[in-house]
KOLTORMI-741104 format. One record per residue: residue in three letters; x negated, y, z of N, C-alpha, C in turn. Coordinates in steps of 0.2 Angstrom, whole numbers, plus 5000, padded with zeros to 4 digits. Atoms other than C-alpha are relative to their C-alpha. Last residue first. Layout:
% KOLTORMI-741104
ALAXYZXYZXYZ ...
//
This chain:
% KOLTORMI-741104
UNK499650005007498049934783499949934997 UNK500350045005497549914801500450004994 UNK499650035004497950054814499649954995 UNK500450045005497150124829500549964996 UNK499750075001498150264837499649964995 UNK500350045005497350424844500349935000 UNK499950074999498450544853499649974994 UNK500450045005498050734856500249925002 UNK500050074997499150864864499749964995 UNK499750055004498851054860499949935003 UNK500250075000498351204870500449964995 UNK500650015004498251394870499849934998 UNK500650014996500051404876499450004995 UNK500149954995501651464868499549995005 UNK500049945002501751364852499950065005 UNK499549964996501151204857500050074998 UNK500249944998500251094844500550045003 UNK499449964999500550914844499850075002 UNK500149944996499050824836500650045001 UNK499449965000499050644830499950065005 UNK500049954994497350564827500650054999 UNK499649945001497550414816500050045006 UNK499749974994496150284817500450064998 UNK500149925000495650164804500350025006 UNK499849964994495449974803499850074999 UNK500450024994495549884786500250055006 UNK500050074998496149964770499649995006 UNK500350024993496550144764500149925001 UNK500750025000496850194746499649995006 UNK500150065004498550274749499249995000 UNK500549995006498850394763499949944996 UNK500750014999500350364774499650004994 UNK500450055004501950444769499349995002 UNK500449985005503050524782499649954997 UNK500350045005504550494793499550044995 UNK499949975007505050584809499649954995 UNK500350045006505450524826500050044994 UNK500049975007505550634842499849954995 UNK500350055005506050564859500150034993 UNK500450044996506350694873499749944996 UNK499650044995507050814860499549965004 UNK499850075002505850934852500449975005 UNK500150054995505851124857500249934997 UNK499450044996505851244843499749955005 UNK499949974993504351364839500649965004 UNK499849935000504351334820500250025007 UNK499550004995504251144820500250075002 UNK499949944996503151114805500650005005 UNK499349984999502850934801500050065004 UNK499949944995501050904794500850015000 UNK499349984999500550744786500050055005 UNK499750035005498850684778500850015001 UNK499550054998497950814789500449974994 UNK499349974999496450894781500549955002 UNK500049934998494650864783500650035001 UNK499949965006494750674782500150075003 UNK499349985003494050614798500050034994 UNK499750075001492350524803500750014997 UNK500350035006491450694801500349934998 UNK499749965005492650774814499749974993 UNK500349935001492050644826500450034994 UNK499749965005492950484833499650075000 UNK499549954998491850364843500250054995 UNK500349944998490950224834500650055002 UNK500450014993491450034834499650075002 UNK499650004994492850074821499649995007 UNK500250064996491550114807500450005007 UNK500149994993492350224795499949945004 UNK500650024997492050174777499950025007 UNK500250075002493550264770499349995002 UNK500250015007493850424780499949934999 UNK500750015001494750424797499949994993 UNK500250075000496550494798499249994998 UNK500650015003497350654803499849935000 UNK500350074999499150684808499450004995 UNK500550025005499850854812499749935001 UNK500450064999501350904822499649984994 UNK499950055005501951084822499749945003 UNK500249985007502151244831500149954995 UNK500450035004503151184846499850034994 UNK500049965006504051264861499449974996 UNK500449945000503951124874500150034993 UNK500149965006505050974878499650065001 UNK499649945001504850874894499850034994 UNK499849994993504050704898500550065001 UNK500249944996503950684879500349995007 UNK499750004994503850524868499850065005 UNK500249974995503350544850500449995006 UNK499649994994503750424836499650035006 UNK500449984994503050414819500550025005 UNK499649964995504150324805499550015007 UNK500150034993503050264791500450055004 UNK499849964995503250284772500049975007 UNK499350014998502150184761500250055005 UNK499649975005500450234752500849995002 UNK500249945003499450114763500550034995 UNK500250015007500349984773499950074997 UNK499749955004500349984792499849984993 UNK500050015007499949854805500450054996 UNK499350005003499649934822500049984993 UNK499849965005497949894830500749994998 UNK499450035004497349834846500250054995 UNK499449984998495649924851500649964996 UNK499550054998494249804847500650035003 UNK499550015006493049914837500649965002 UNK500350055005491649884850500549994994 UNK499950074997492749964864499749954994 UNK499750055005492850124854500149935002 UNK500450065001492650224870500349964995 UNK500549995005493450394867499649944999 UNK499750005006495050334877499550024994 UNK499950075003493950274891500450014993 UNK500650015005493350464893500149924997 UNK499650055005495050504901499549984995 UNK499650054996494250584917500349954995 UNK500550054998492950674905500449945004 UNK500050014992494450774898499549945001 UNK500649974997493950834880500049995008 UNK499949934999495650794873499550045003 UNK499949984993495250614877500350075001 UNK499450044998495450554859500250015007 UNK499349985003494450704853500549955003 UNK499550004994492950674865500750024997 UNK500150054996491650614852500450005007 UNK500150075003491650774843499849955006 UNK500650025003492150914855500049944997 UNK500550044996493950944859499449994996 UNK499850064996494851094850499549965003 UNK500149994992494251214837500349935003 UNK500549954999494051204818499950015007 UNK500650024998494951034818499550055001 UNK500450065003495951064828500250004992 UNK500449985005496651234833499649954996 UNK499750015007497251194850499650034995 UNK499949945004496251174866500349984993 UNK500749975002496551004875500150074996 UNK499949935002497950904883499450034999 UNK500649995005497950714884500150074997 UNK500549944998499150714899499450014996 UNK499849945003500650604892499550065001 UNK500250005007499750444896500250064996 UNK499749945003499850484915499850004992 UNK499549974996499550334926500350064996 UNK499450055000498550224913500650035004 UNK499549995005497550384910500649955000 UNK499449964998496750374927500550014994 UNK500149954996495450234922500750045001 UNK500049935003495650134907499950065004 UNK500649964998495049964913500050074997 UNK500249994993496349864904499450045001 UNK500849995000497149874887499950015008 UNK500350045006498949794885499250015000 UNK500450064998499349864902499849964995 UNK499650065000500849974897499649945002 UNK499549994995499850134902500549945000 UNK500350004993498250084893500650005005 UNK500250074999499150044877499749995007 UNK499450054998500050204879499849935001 UNK499849994994498450304880500649965002 UNK500450034995497750214865500250025007 UNK500649974998499250264855499649975005 UNK500250004993500550154848499350035001 UNK500350064998501050194830499750015007 UNK499950035007502350234835499650044995 UNK500050074999502050264854500249964993 UNK499750045005501450444852500049925003 UNK500450055003501150544868500349974994 UNK499850055005501850694877499549954997 UNK500550065002501750824890500349954995 UNK500050005007502550994894499549954997 UNK499450035002503050974912500049994992 UNK500050074998501351014920500649964997 UNK499450014996501351174909500049925002 UNK499450035003499651214901500649995006 UNK499549955000498251334907500749974997 UNK499849985007496851214902500650054999 UNK500549995004495951194918500250024993 UNK500449944998497351224930499550024995 UNK499649945001498551104921499650065001 UNK500049995007497150974920500450064998 UNK500749975002496750994938500150014993 UNK500049944998498650964942499350044998 UNK499649965004498650814932500050075002 UNK500350005007497050744940500550044995 UNK500649955000497750784957499750014994 UNK499749935000499350694953499550055001 UNK499749985006498450544947500350065000 UNK500649995005497250534962500350034994 UNK500349934998498750554974499550024995 UNK499549955002499650404965499750075002 UNK500049995007498050304966500550054998 UNK500649975002497850334985500050014992 UNK499949934998499650294988499450044998 UNK499549975005499450134978500150075002 UNK500350005006497850084988500450044995 UNK500449944999498650125005499750014993 UNK499649945000500050005000499650065000 
//
């Protein structure tokens, strides 16, 4: 019981520290679960030894403006949070993948703990030849998003789905970096999803 209380207090402390460090709202958090993100894989117990992100998958918040700004290379999946560094660890290329088909429509889904005024949702993908045993850097990613969904300052519902076309000419293991850009703060939320074409 004492261990559970300690973990809960630690999780709450980290969430509070994240809000103070990045100036966001403790209630404006979210993550992708289709394709399933690394933080959700940790939260649902599919992937073990994830550290504090397992208790707060919605908290991968970092500076917005990606790719010209935002988290540093090698820390993109954690949003630049050292306490969530397990998300940046490629685990030897062994993160579970979601099966997808190149050039086909795919339904993306975000889960929110509370809505927030939103600029857009953008999706980047790794370049052909990406080595999944390496951390994600800008050099690993295509320079422009393959999908952008403008949201014009509106607040999304608690669950948001939208359909977009996956890029053609992809095969094997890739990583999709989803970025939810907040309209009224300096931040965005990041979610890395491993996929297999």
